[in-house]
N, CA, C and O atoms as a GROMACS GRO file, in nm:
protein
  184
    1MET      N    1   0.585  -4.134  -0.625
    1MET     CA    2   0.714  -4.077  -0.657
    1MET      C    3   0.700  -3.948  -0.738
    1MET      O    4   0.770  -3.850  -0.712
    2VAL      N    5   0.609  -3.948  -0.833
    2VAL     CA    6   0.587  -3.829  -0.914
    2VAL      C    7   0.534  -3.716  -0.827
    2VAL      O    8   0.571  -3.600  -0.845
    3GLU      N    9   0.447  -3.750  -0.733
    3GLU     CA   10   0.391  -3.647  -0.643
    3GLU      C   11   0.502  -3.584  -0.560
    3GLU      O   12   0.504  -3.462  -0.540
    4PHE      N   13   0.592  -3.666  -0.511
    4PHE     CA   14   0.703  -3.615  -0.431
    4PHE      C   15   0.788  -3.519  -0.514
    4PHE      O   16   0.826  -3.412  -0.467
    5LEU      N   17   0.818  -3.558  -0.637
    5LEU     CA   18   0.899  -3.472  -0.723
    5LEU      C   19   0.829  -3.341  -0.754
    5LEU      O   20   0.893  -3.236  -0.758
    6SER      N   21   0.698  -3.346  -0.777
    6SER     CA   22   0.626  -3.222  -0.807
    6SER      C   23   0.620  -3.131  -0.685
    6SER      O   24   0.634  -3.010  -0.698
    7VAL      N   25   0.601  -3.189  -0.568
    7VAL     CA   26   0.600  -3.108  -0.445
    7VAL      C   27   0.736  -3.045  -0.423
    7VAL      O   28   0.746  -2.928  -0.386
    8THR      N   29   0.841  -3.122  -0.445
    8THR     CA   30   0.977  -3.070  -0.430
    8THR      C   31   1.004  -2.957  -0.529
    8THR      O   32   1.065  -2.857  -0.494
    9THR      N   33   0.957  -2.974  -0.650
    9THR     CA   34   0.978  -2.871  -0.752
    9THR      C   35   0.903  -2.744  -0.716
    9THR      O   36   0.958  -2.634  -0.726
   10VAL      N   37   0.779  -2.757  -0.676
   10VAL     CA   38   0.699  -2.640  -0.640
   10VAL      C   39   0.762  -2.569  -0.521
   10VAL      O   40   0.770  -2.446  -0.519
   11THR      N   41   0.806  -2.645  -0.422
   11THR     CA   42   0.871  -2.584  -0.306
   11THR      C   43   0.998  -2.511  -0.346
   11THR      O   44   1.026  -2.401  -0.298
   12GLY      N   45   1.076  -2.572  -0.434
   12GLY     CA   46   1.198  -2.508  -0.481
   12GLY      C   47   1.171  -2.378  -0.554
   12GLY      O   48   1.244  -2.280  -0.537
   13VAL      N   49   1.066  -2.376  -0.635
   13VAL     CA   50   1.031  -2.254  -0.708
   13VAL      C   51   0.988  -2.145  -0.611
   13VAL      O   52   1.026  -2.029  -0.626
   14ARG      N   53   0.909  -2.182  -0.512
   14ARG     CA   54   0.863  -2.082  -0.414
   14ARG      C   55   0.980  -2.025  -0.335
   14ARG      O   56   0.988  -1.904  -0.314
   15VAL      N   57   1.070  -2.110  -0.292
   15VAL     CA   58   1.186  -2.062  -0.217
   15VAL      C   59   1.272  -1.973  -0.306
   15VAL      O   60   1.323  -1.870  -0.262
   16GLY      N   61   1.287  -2.011  -0.432
   16GLY     CA   62   1.364  -1.931  -0.525
   16GLY      C   63   1.305  -1.793  -0.546
   16GLY      O   64   1.378  -1.696  -0.567
   17ARG      N   65   1.174  -1.784  -0.540
   17ARG     CA   66   1.110  -1.652  -0.556
   17ARG      C   67   1.115  -1.570  -0.429
   17ARG      O   68   1.118  -1.448  -0.434
   18LEU      N   69   1.117  -1.637  -0.314
   18LEU     CA   70   1.120  -1.565  -0.187
   18LEU      C   71   1.258  -1.511  -0.151
   18LEU      O   72   1.269  -1.407  -0.086
   19LEU      N   73   1.363  -1.580  -0.192
   19LEU     CA   74   1.498  -1.539  -0.153
   19LEU      C   75   1.532  -1.396  -0.193
   19LEU      O   76   1.586  -1.323  -0.110
   20PRO      N   77   1.506  -1.352  -0.314
   20PRO     CA   78   1.537  -1.212  -0.346
   20PRO      C   79   1.461  -1.113  -0.260
   20PRO      O   80   1.514  -1.008  -0.224
   21ALA      N   81   1.336  -1.145  -0.227
   21ALA     CA   82   1.257  -1.056  -0.142
   21ALA      C   83   1.318  -1.048  -0.002
   21ALA      O   84   1.326  -0.940   0.057
   22VAL      N   85   1.359  -1.161   0.051
   22VAL     CA   86   1.420  -1.163   0.185
   22VAL      C   87   1.550  -1.084   0.183
   22VAL      O   88   1.578  -1.009   0.276
   23GLN      N   89   1.629  -1.100   0.079
   23GLN     CA   90   1.756  -1.027   0.069
   23GLN      C   91   1.731  -0.877   0.056
   23GLN      O   92   1.807  -0.797   0.111
   24ALA      N   93   1.626  -0.838  -0.015
   24ALA     CA   94   1.595  -0.696  -0.029
   24ALA      C   95   1.554  -0.636   0.106
   24ALA      O   96   1.592  -0.524   0.138
   25VAL      N   97   1.478  -0.712   0.184
   25VAL     CA   98   1.439  -0.663   0.316
   25VAL      C   99   1.561  -0.650   0.407
   25VAL      O  100   1.574  -0.552   0.481
   26ARG      N  101   1.650  -0.747   0.400
   26ARG     CA  102   1.773  -0.738   0.482
   26ARG      C  103   1.856  -0.617   0.443
   26ARG      O  104   1.908  -0.547   0.529
   27GLU      N  105   1.868  -0.593   0.313
   27GLU     CA  106   1.947  -0.479   0.266
   27GLU      C  107   1.883  -0.347   0.311
   27GLU      O  108   1.953  -0.255   0.353
   28ALA      N  109   1.751  -0.338   0.302
   28ALA     CA  110   1.682  -0.216   0.345
   28ALA      C  111   1.701  -0.195   0.496
   28ALA      O  112   1.721  -0.082   0.540
   29THR      N  113   1.693  -0.302   0.572
   29THR     CA  114   1.714  -0.292   0.716
   29THR      C  115   1.855  -0.247   0.748
   29THR      O  116   1.877  -0.165   0.837
   30ARG      N  117   1.951  -0.300   0.674
   30ARG     CA  118   2.091  -0.262   0.696
   30ARG      C  119   2.112  -0.115   0.663
   30ARG      O  120   2.184  -0.044   0.735
   31ARG      N  121   2.050  -0.069   0.555
   31ARG     CA  122   2.066   0.072   0.517
   31ARG      C  123   2.005   0.164   0.623
   31ARG      O  124   2.064   0.266   0.658
   32MET      N  125   1.887   0.127   0.673
   32MET     CA  126   1.824   0.210   0.777
   32MET      C  127   1.908   0.211   0.904
   32MET      O  128   1.920   0.314   0.970
   33SER      N  129   1.967   0.097   0.937
   33SER     CA  130   2.050   0.088   1.056
   33SER      C  131   2.173   0.177   1.041
   33SER      O  132   2.210   0.248   1.135
   34CYS      N  133   2.237   0.173   0.925
   34CYS     CA  134   2.354   0.258   0.901
   34CYS      C  135   2.316   0.406   0.908
   34CYS      O  136   2.389   0.487   0.965
   35ARG      N  137   2.202   0.440   0.850
   35ARG     CA  138   2.158   0.579   0.850
   35ARG      C  139   2.134   0.626   0.993
   35ARG      O  140   2.169   0.739   1.029
   36ASP      N  141   2.073   0.540   1.076
   36ASP     CA  142   2.046   0.578   1.214
   36ASP      C  143   2.176   0.595   1.293
   36ASP      O  144   2.185   0.683   1.379
   37ILE      N  145   2.275   0.512   1.264
   37ILE     CA  146   2.403   0.524   1.334
   37ILE      C  147   2.468   0.659   1.301
   37ILE      O  148   2.526   0.723   1.389
   38PHE      N  149   2.458   0.702   1.175
   38PHE     CA  150   2.518   0.830   1.137
   38PHE      C  151   2.437   0.948   1.190
   38PHE      O  152   2.492   1.057   1.206
   39LYS      N  153   2.310   0.930   1.217
   39LYS     CA  154   2.228   1.039   1.270
   39LYS      C  155   2.254   1.062   1.419
   39LYS      O  156   2.239   1.174   1.467
   40GLN      N  157   2.294   0.958   1.492
   40GLN     CA  158   2.309   0.971   1.636
   40GLN      C  159   2.408   1.080   1.676
   40GLN      O  160   2.374   1.161   1.763
   41PRO      N  161   2.528   1.087   1.619
   41PRO     CA  162   2.619   1.196   1.659
   41PRO      C  163   2.562   1.334   1.625
   41PRO      O  164   2.582   1.430   1.699
   42ALA      N  165   2.492   1.343   1.513
   42ALA     CA  166   2.433   1.472   1.477
   42ALA      C  167   2.325   1.514   1.577
   42ALA      O  168   2.313   1.631   1.611
   43ASN      N  169   2.249   1.418   1.624
   43ASN     CA  170   2.145   1.449   1.723
   43ASN      C  171   2.208   1.488   1.856
   43ASN      O  172   2.156   1.574   1.928
   44ALA      N  173   2.320   1.427   1.890
   44ALA     CA  174   2.385   1.456   2.018
   44ALA      C  175   2.446   1.596   2.019
   44ALA      O  176   2.454   1.659   2.125
   45THR      N  177   2.489   1.645   1.904
   45THR     CA  178   2.553   1.776   1.900
   45THR      C  179   2.454   1.889   1.882
   45THR      O  180   2.489   2.005   1.904
   46SER      N  181   2.332   1.858   1.842
   46SER     CA  182   2.236   1.967   1.818
   46SER      C  183   2.140   1.984   1.933
   46SER      O  184   2.053   2.072   1.929
   0.00000   0.00000   0.00000
C-alpha cells in the first residue's frame, strides 16, 4: 500500500512539472501559427 501511494505521489509530481512545459509549447505553437496567418496576405501582395 505504501509503495502504491509513493508511486502515485511521484507520478503526480512529474505530471505537475510537465504541464507548464506542455502549455508553454502549445502557446508558442499558437503564436507561430497566428504570425504565419498574418504573413500570408503580405506574401501574396508582394
